[in-house]
N, C-alpha and C positions, 0 to 999 in steps of 0.2 A: 504494500500500500504506500501511497505517496507520503503520507504523514510519517509512517515508520521509517522511511528512507531519510527523511529530514532529521531524525534524531541522530543519525550517524554523522551529520555535518558538524562543522565547527560553530556551534551555537551557544549562546549564554545558557546557564543552568535554568534561569527563569523561563526562557523560551522553550527549553526542553520540557520543563514541568507543565507548561501550558499545552504543549503538543500531546503529552501523555494524558492529560485530563481530557482533551478533545477526543483522543482515540478511545478512552474509557467510555465517554458519553456516547460515542458512535456505537460501540459494542453493546451498551445498555439499551440503546434505541432499537438496535437490531434484535436483541433478545425480546424486547417488548412486542415488536411487530411479529416475530415468530410465534410468541405465545398467543397473540390475537388470532393468527392463522390456525394454530392448534385448537383453540376454543371453537372457532368456526367449524373446523373439521369434526370436532366432537359433537357439536350440535347437529350436524348432518350425518352422524354415524359413519364417518369416513376416516376417522383418526387411526393412524398406524403408529404405534409406539416404536421408538428407536432404542435399541439396547446399546447404550453408550457408557463406557467406563467413566465414572465420576470420581474425581480426585478432590476431596474437600479441602486439602491443604492448598492447592492451586487457587481454588475459589476464595479461600480465606485470605491468601496473600494478595490477590487481586483487589479485594474489598479494602483491606488495610492500607495498601499502597495508594488507593484512591483518596483516602482521608488523611494520609500522612503529609504534613506540610513540607 
């Protein structure tokens, strides 16, 4: 993604922090939209669950990084 490639550039730490926040918000928005599509599929009895390995440590780190100044 374009924003992720910007992090590798020679940018100030403040700018990198802002880019990380923007990326996090984009990912949260995508999750929200996917959840809405899942709910719509459930309402139409067309929902197919995906068996995906869930790593709570990765999720916890993502959340704590989002709120760490």
